[in-house]
N, CA, C and O atoms as a GROMACS GRO file, in nm:
protein
  356
    1MET      N    1   0.098  -0.120  -0.002
    1MET     CA    2   0.003  -0.006   0.008
    1MET      C    3   0.099   0.120   0.000
    1MET      O    4   0.206   0.123   0.060
    2ASP      N    5   0.058   0.211  -0.070
    2ASP     CA    6   0.144   0.346  -0.085
    2ASP      C    7   0.110   0.423   0.019
    2ASP      O    8   0.008   0.393   0.081
    3ALA      N    9   0.182   0.530   0.058
    3ALA     CA   10   0.147   0.612   0.156
    3ALA      C   11   0.035   0.689   0.129
    3ALA      O   12  -0.050   0.707   0.216
    4GLU      N   13   0.024   0.744  -0.003
    4GLU     CA   14  -0.072   0.808  -0.050
    4GLU      C   15  -0.224   0.747  -0.009
    4GLU      O   16  -0.326   0.814   0.005
    5GLU      N   17  -0.212   0.604   0.006
    5GLU     CA   18  -0.350   0.531   0.002
    5GLU      C   19  -0.364   0.507   0.173
    5GLU      O   20  -0.470   0.454   0.207
    6ASP      N   21  -0.287   0.535   0.258
    6ASP     CA   22  -0.280   0.507   0.392
    6ASP      C   23  -0.388   0.627   0.465
    6ASP      O   24  -0.359   0.746   0.451
    7PRO      N   25  -0.477   0.598   0.520
    7PRO     CA   26  -0.593   0.674   0.559
    7PRO      C   27  -0.513   0.774   0.682
    7PRO      O   28  -0.412   0.734   0.738
    8GLU      N   29  -0.563   0.882   0.707
    8GLU     CA   30  -0.508   0.988   0.785
    8GLU      C   31  -0.581   0.953   0.924
    8GLU      O   32  -0.702   0.933   0.921
    9ILE      N   33  -0.514   0.944   1.042
    9ILE     CA   34  -0.578   0.927   1.166
    9ILE      C   35  -0.595   1.064   1.228
    9ILE      O   36  -0.503   1.144   1.244
   10ILE      N   37  -0.725   1.082   1.263
   10ILE     CA   38  -0.764   1.213   1.312
   10ILE      C   39  -0.787   1.190   1.469
   10ILE      O   40  -0.870   1.108   1.509
   11MET      N   41  -0.709   1.267   1.555
   11MET     CA   42  -0.703   1.235   1.717
   11MET      C   43  -0.826   1.353   1.756
   11MET      O   44  -0.839   1.460   1.697
   12SER      N   45  -0.898   1.313   1.851
   12SER     CA   46  -1.000   1.393   1.908
   12SER      C   47  -0.930   1.483   2.005
   12SER      O   48  -0.831   1.448   2.068
   13ASP      N   49  -0.984   1.598   2.015
   13ASP     CA   50  -0.930   1.700   2.120
   13ASP      C   51  -0.968   1.645   2.266
   13ASP      O   52  -0.914   1.692   2.366
   14LEU      N   53  -1.049   1.560   2.272
   14LEU     CA   54  -1.082   1.498   2.413
   14LEU      C   55  -0.967   1.387   2.465
   14LEU      O   56  -0.971   1.341   2.579
   15CYS      N   57  -0.885   1.358   2.386
   15CYS     CA   58  -0.775   1.279   2.432
   15CYS      C   59  -0.714   1.339   2.550
   15CYS      O   60  -0.719   1.461   2.568
   16ALA      N   61  -0.653   1.256   2.637
   16ALA     CA   62  -0.625   1.320   2.778
   16ALA      C   63  -0.552   1.194   2.860
   16ALA      O   64  -0.589   1.076   2.851
   17ASP      N   65  -0.442   1.241   2.942
   17ASP     CA   66  -0.401   1.169   3.038
   17ASP      C   67  -0.466   1.175   3.157
   17ASP      O   68  -0.478   1.292   3.195
   18VAL      N   69  -0.520   1.080   3.242
   18VAL     CA   70  -0.605   1.080   3.350
   18VAL      C   71  -0.545   1.001   3.462
   18VAL      O   72  -0.490   0.892   3.445
   19GLU      N   73  -0.559   1.065   3.587
   19GLU     CA   74  -0.521   0.974   3.706
   19GLU      C   75  -0.634   0.973   3.784
   19GLU      O   76  -0.696   1.074   3.818
   20VAL      N   77  -0.669   0.833   3.820
   20VAL     CA   78  -0.771   0.807   3.898
   20VAL      C   79  -0.737   0.719   4.006
   20VAL      O   80  -0.684   0.613   3.975
   21ASP      N   81  -0.758   0.743   4.129
   21ASP     CA   82  -0.704   0.683   4.250
   21ASP      C   83  -0.562   0.637   4.253
   21ASP      O   84  -0.536   0.531   4.311
   22GLY      N   85  -0.466   0.708   4.194
   22GLY     CA   86  -0.338   0.690   4.198
   22GLY      C   87  -0.290   0.597   4.062
   22GLY      O   88  -0.172   0.568   4.041
   23CYS      N   89  -0.397   0.559   3.978
   23CYS     CA   90  -0.371   0.512   3.858
   23CYS      C   91  -0.371   0.599   3.742
   23CYS      O   92  -0.448   0.694   3.733
   24PHE      N   93  -0.276   0.567   3.646
   24PHE     CA   94  -0.269   0.661   3.547
   24PHE      C   95  -0.311   0.594   3.388
   24PHE      O   96  -0.250   0.504   3.330
   25LEU      N   97  -0.417   0.660   3.344
   25LEU     CA   98  -0.457   0.618   3.197
   25LEU      C   99  -0.436   0.717   3.101
   25LEU      O  100  -0.442   0.837   3.126
   26THR      N  101  -0.412   0.669   2.988
   26THR     CA  102  -0.403   0.760   2.856
   26THR      C  103  -0.545   0.723   2.777
   26THR      O  104  -0.565   0.611   2.731
   27VAL      N  105  -0.633   0.826   2.768
   27VAL     CA  106  -0.747   0.814   2.684
   27VAL      C  107  -0.725   0.846   2.534
   27VAL      O  108  -0.709   0.966   2.513
   28GLU      N  109  -0.720   0.776   2.438
   28GLU     CA  110  -0.708   0.802   2.307
   28GLU      C  111  -0.859   0.776   2.245
   28GLU      O  112  -0.927   0.676   2.272
   29ILE      N  113  -0.901   0.889   2.154
   29ILE     CA  114  -1.006   0.883   2.082
   29ILE      C  115  -0.983   0.924   1.943
   29ILE      O  116  -0.950   1.040   1.922
   30TYR      N  117  -0.996   0.834   1.839
   30TYR     CA  118  -0.941   0.884   1.709
   30TYR      C  119  -1.032   0.788   1.612
   30TYR      O  120  -1.088   0.686   1.650
   31LYS      N  121  -1.037   0.844   1.478
   31LYS     CA  122  -1.089   0.779   1.373
   31LYS      C  123  -0.995   0.815   1.250
   31LYS      O  124  -0.921   0.914   1.248
   32ALA      N  125  -1.010   0.714   1.140
   32ALA     CA  126  -0.963   0.724   1.017
   32ALA      C  127  -1.028   0.838   0.937
   32ALA      O  128  -1.150   0.850   0.947
   33ASP      N  129  -0.964   0.917   0.864
   33ASP     CA  130  -1.050   1.009   0.778
   33ASP      C  131  -1.142   0.957   0.668
   33ASP      O  132  -1.225   1.026   0.607
   34ILE      N  133  -1.117   0.825   0.652
   34ILE     CA  134  -1.209   0.746   0.552
   34ILE      C  135  -1.338   0.668   0.643
   34ILE      O  136  -1.427   0.601   0.590
   35ASP      N  137  -1.327   0.689   0.768
   35ASP     CA  138  -1.437   0.611   0.845
   35ASP      C  139  -1.500   0.714   0.931
   35ASP      O  140  -1.429   0.798   0.986
   36PRO      N  141  -1.634   0.712   0.948
   36PRO     CA  142  -1.689   0.813   1.060
   36PRO      C  143  -1.674   0.762   1.203
   36PRO      O  144  -1.660   0.839   1.297
   37GLY      N  145  -1.677   0.642   1.215
   37GLY     CA  146  -1.663   0.591   1.352
   37GLY      C  147  -1.544   0.624   1.441
   37GLY      O  148  -1.432   0.597   1.399
   38TRP      N  149  -1.560   0.678   1.555
   38TRP     CA  150  -1.459   0.709   1.674
   38TRP      C  151  -1.424   0.581   1.761
   38TRP      O  152  -1.505   0.513   1.824
   39ILE      N  153  -1.307   0.564   1.751
   39ILE     CA  154  -1.239   0.454   1.848
   39ILE      C  155  -1.195   0.510   1.971
   39ILE      O  156  -1.129   0.613   1.982
   40LEU      N  157  -1.241   0.422   2.078
   40LEU     CA  158  -1.188   0.467   2.219
   40LEU      C  159  -1.111   0.358   2.266
   40LEU      O  160  -1.156   0.244   2.275
   41GLU      N  161  -0.976   0.397   2.300
   41GLU     CA  162  -0.880   0.318   2.355
   41GLU      C  163  -0.814   0.383   2.479
   41GLU      O  164  -0.777   0.500   2.483
   42VAL      N  165  -0.804   0.278   2.595
   42VAL     CA  166  -0.746   0.340   2.706
   42VAL      C  167  -0.633   0.249   2.731
   42VAL      O  168  -0.641   0.126   2.719
   43ILE      N  169  -0.514   0.321   2.772
   43ILE     CA  170  -0.403   0.255   2.790
   43ILE      C  171  -0.340   0.271   2.921
   43ILE      O  172  -0.296   0.382   2.949
   44ASN      N  173  -0.330   0.163   3.015
   44ASN     CA  174  -0.276   0.204   3.146
   44ASN      C  175  -0.136   0.206   3.163
   44ASN      O  176  -0.066   0.177   3.066
   45GLU      N  177  -0.078   0.240   3.280
   45GLU     CA  178   0.050   0.273   3.306
   45GLU      C  179   0.143   0.142   3.265
   45GLU      O  180   0.263   0.158   3.242
   46PHE      N  181   0.088   0.025   3.259
   46PHE     CA  182   0.171  -0.078   3.217
   46PHE      C  183   0.179  -0.108   3.071
   46PHE      O  184   0.228  -0.214   3.031
   47GLY      N  185   0.125  -0.007   2.983
   47GLY     CA  186   0.102  -0.051   2.844
   47GLY      C  187  -0.003  -0.130   2.787
   47GLY      O  188  -0.014  -0.160   2.668
   48THR      N  189  -0.082  -0.162   2.884
   48THR     CA  190  -0.206  -0.272   2.836
   48THR      C  191  -0.307  -0.170   2.776
   48THR      O  192  -0.348  -0.070   2.836
   49SER      N  193  -0.343  -0.208   2.653
   49SER     CA  194  -0.456  -0.126   2.588
   49SER      C  195  -0.580  -0.186   2.577
   49SER      O  196  -0.587  -0.298   2.526
   50THR      N  197  -0.701  -0.116   2.625
   50THR     CA  198  -0.828  -0.154   2.606
   50THR      C  199  -0.891  -0.078   2.520
   50THR      O  200  -0.912   0.042   2.542
   51VAL      N  201  -0.936  -0.151   2.392
   51VAL     CA  202  -1.006  -0.082   2.278
   51VAL      C  203  -1.144  -0.133   2.296
   51VAL      O  204  -1.165  -0.250   2.328
   52PHE      N  205  -1.232  -0.055   2.277
   52PHE     CA  206  -1.401  -0.081   2.296
   52PHE      C  207  -1.425  -0.134   2.139
   52PHE      O  208  -1.388  -0.079   2.035
   53ASP      N  209  -1.490  -0.243   2.155
   53ASP     CA  210  -1.545  -0.301   2.017
   53ASP      C  211  -1.614  -0.206   1.935
   53ASP      O  212  -1.563  -0.176   1.827
   54ASP      N  213  -1.716  -0.157   1.968
   54ASP     CA  214  -1.789  -0.070   1.866
   54ASP      C  215  -1.752   0.069   1.867
   54ASP      O  216  -1.721   0.128   1.970
   55PRO      N  217  -1.754   0.131   1.730
   55PRO     CA  218  -1.697   0.268   1.716
   55PRO      C  219  -1.817   0.356   1.752
   55PRO      O  220  -1.929   0.305   1.744
   56PHE      N  221  -1.801   0.495   1.795
   56PHE     CA  222  -1.883   0.576   1.841
   56PHE      C  223  -1.914   0.675   1.719
   56PHE      O  224  -1.831   0.696   1.631
   57ILE      N  225  -2.024   0.725   1.722
   57ILE     CA  226  -2.054   0.826   1.605
   57ILE      C  227  -2.013   0.976   1.648
   57ILE      O  228  -2.025   1.067   1.566
   58ALA      N  229  -1.972   0.998   1.762
   58ALA     CA  230  -1.929   1.124   1.816
   58ALA      C  231  -1.812   1.104   1.918
   58ALA      O  232  -1.828   1.012   1.999
   59ASP      N  233  -1.697   1.177   1.924
   59ASP     CA  234  -1.603   1.160   2.003
   59ASP      C  235  -1.636   1.173   2.141
   59ASP      O  236  -1.576   1.113   2.230
   60GLY      N  237  -1.753   1.265   2.163
   60GLY     CA  238  -1.806   1.305   2.299
   60GLY      C  239  -1.870   1.189   2.348
   60GLY      O  240  -1.880   1.173   2.470
   61LEU      N  241  -1.911   1.112   2.273
   61LEU     CA  242  -1.989   0.984   2.309
   61LEU      C  243  -1.874   0.865   2.362
   61LEU      O  244  -1.886   0.786   2.456
   62ALA      N  245  -1.773   0.880   2.279
   62ALA     CA  246  -1.673   0.786   2.339
   62ALA      C  247  -1.592   0.820   2.484
   62ALA      O  248  -1.537   0.742   2.562
   63TRP      N  249  -1.605   0.958   2.488
   63TRP     CA  250  -1.546   0.996   2.633
   63TRP      C  251  -1.657   0.962   2.724
   63TRP      O  252  -1.619   0.924   2.835
   64LYS      N  253  -1.797   0.966   2.704
   64LYS     CA  254  -1.902   0.945   2.795
   64LYS      C  255  -1.884   0.773   2.831
   64LYS      O  256  -1.915   0.723   2.940
   65GLN      N  257  -1.834   0.708   2.732
   65GLN     CA  258  -1.837   0.576   2.766
   65GLN      C  259  -1.718   0.537   2.856
   65GLN      O  260  -1.728   0.446   2.938
   66PHE      N  261  -1.608   0.603   2.839
   66PHE     CA  262  -1.498   0.610   2.924
   66PHE      C  263  -1.542   0.626   3.063
   66PHE      O  264  -1.515   0.548   3.155
   67GLU      N  265  -1.616   0.738   3.072
   67GLU     CA  266  -1.681   0.806   3.204
   67GLU      C  267  -1.759   0.695   3.270
   67GLU      O  268  -1.735   0.661   3.386
   68LYS      N  269  -1.856   0.638   3.194
   68LYS     CA  270  -1.953   0.547   3.222
   68LYS      C  271  -1.875   0.411   3.276
   68LYS      O  272  -1.916   0.355   3.378
   69THR      N  273  -1.784   0.370   3.217
   69THR     CA  274  -1.712   0.253   3.256
   69THR      C  275  -1.638   0.279   3.382
   69THR      O  276  -1.646   0.190   3.467
   70LEU      N  277  -1.571   0.380   3.408
   70LEU     CA  278  -1.520   0.417   3.523
   70LEU      C  279  -1.611   0.431   3.670
   70LEU      O  280  -1.577   0.400   3.784
   71ASN      N  281  -1.727   0.483   3.626
   71ASN     CA  282  -1.837   0.481   3.730
   71ASN      C  283  -1.883   0.350   3.764
   71ASN      O  284  -1.901   0.317   3.881
   72GLU      N  285  -1.904   0.267   3.659
   72GLU     CA  286  -1.972   0.140   3.683
   72GLU      C  287  -1.873   0.027   3.731
   72GLU      O  288  -1.908  -0.056   3.815
   73GLU      N  289  -1.764   0.026   3.681
   73GLU     CA  290  -1.674  -0.076   3.700
   73GLU      C  291  -1.538  -0.042   3.756
   73GLU      O  292  -1.457  -0.132   3.782
   74GLY      N  293  -1.510   0.088   3.775
   74GLY     CA  294  -1.400   0.133   3.850
   74GLY      C  295  -1.283   0.117   3.751
   74GLY      O  296  -1.289   0.045   3.651
   75VAL      N  297  -1.158   0.202   3.794
   75VAL     CA  298  -1.043   0.199   3.737
   75VAL      C  299  -0.989   0.061   3.707
   75VAL      O  300  -0.907   0.058   3.616
   76THR      N  301  -1.020  -0.056   3.767
   76THR     CA  302  -0.962  -0.174   3.740
   76THR      C  303  -1.018  -0.235   3.602
   76THR      O  304  -0.957  -0.325   3.545
   77ALA      N  305  -1.128  -0.186   3.555
   77ALA     CA  306  -1.176  -0.234   3.423
   77ALA      C  307  -1.074  -0.223   3.318
   77ALA      O  308  -1.084  -0.285   3.212
   78PHE      N  309  -0.955  -0.126   3.352
   78PHE     CA  310  -0.855  -0.117   3.231
   78PHE      C  311  -0.733  -0.188   3.278
   78PHE      O  312  -0.624  -0.161   3.228
   79TYR      N  313  -0.746  -0.285   3.379
   79TYR     CA  314  -0.621  -0.374   3.405
   79TYR      C  315  -0.660  -0.512   3.393
   79TYR      O  316  -0.774  -0.550   3.419
   80ASN      N  317  -0.544  -0.605   3.346
   80ASN     CA  318  -0.565  -0.734   3.380
   80ASN      C  319  -0.525  -0.792   3.518
   80ASN      O  320  -0.456  -0.728   3.598
   81LYS      N  321  -0.571  -0.914   3.541
   81LYS     CA  322  -0.554  -0.985   3.659
   81LYS      C  323  -0.409  -0.958   3.709
   81LYS      O  324  -0.389  -0.919   3.824
   82LYS      N  325  -0.321  -0.975   3.632
   82LYS     CA  326  -0.167  -0.970   3.685
   82LYS      C  327  -0.145  -0.819   3.731
   82LYS      O  328  -0.093  -0.786   3.837
   83GLU      N  329  -0.196  -0.731   3.630
   83GLU     CA  330  -0.170  -0.586   3.694
   83GLU      C  331  -0.230  -0.546   3.790
   83GLU      O  332  -0.180  -0.455   3.857
   84LYS      N  333  -0.341  -0.596   3.822
   84LYS     CA  334  -0.438  -0.553   3.947
   84LYS      C  335  -0.365  -0.621   4.054
   84LYS      O  336  -0.372  -0.560   4.160
   85ARG      N  337  -0.303  -0.719   4.057
   85ARG     CA  338  -0.223  -0.785   4.170
   85ARG      C  339  -0.114  -0.680   4.205
   85ARG      O  340  -0.101  -0.646   4.322
   86LYS      N  341  -0.038  -0.627   4.110
   86LYS     CA  342   0.080  -0.548   4.116
   86LYS      C  343   0.014  -0.419   4.179
   86LYS      O  344   0.075  -0.369   4.273
   87LEU      N  345  -0.098  -0.360   4.140
   87LEU     CA  346  -0.152  -0.237   4.193
   87LEU      C  347  -0.190  -0.246   4.343
   87LEU      O  348  -0.150  -0.168   4.430
   88PHE      N  349  -0.268  -0.346   4.362
   88PHE     CA  350  -0.325  -0.347   4.493
   88PHE      C  351  -0.289  -0.438   4.597
   88PHE      O  352  -0.362  -0.460   4.693
   89HIS      N  353  -0.159  -0.503   4.576
   89HIS     CA  354  -0.099  -0.581   4.677
   89HIS      C  355   0.039  -0.563   4.738
   89HIS      O  356   0.078  -0.640   4.826
   0.00000   0.00000   0.00000
């Protein structure tokens, strides 16, 4: 594939580094210029990435999903079992 054919990645202005209960997360919301769906990806301090399966029609909706997940499941939703043991033991 030529560089000319690679889609441009558009990053949302809502991307942020977030600290929650002493845990550090990077929230990335992005889309390709050829696709209207926004992708929500949350990366924890260990480098583990959580990507939500379904794209969002607006970047604000992706951010709301991040907040909803935090409220309902807590920050541990973005960590695997091994990482949770390192954080909380």
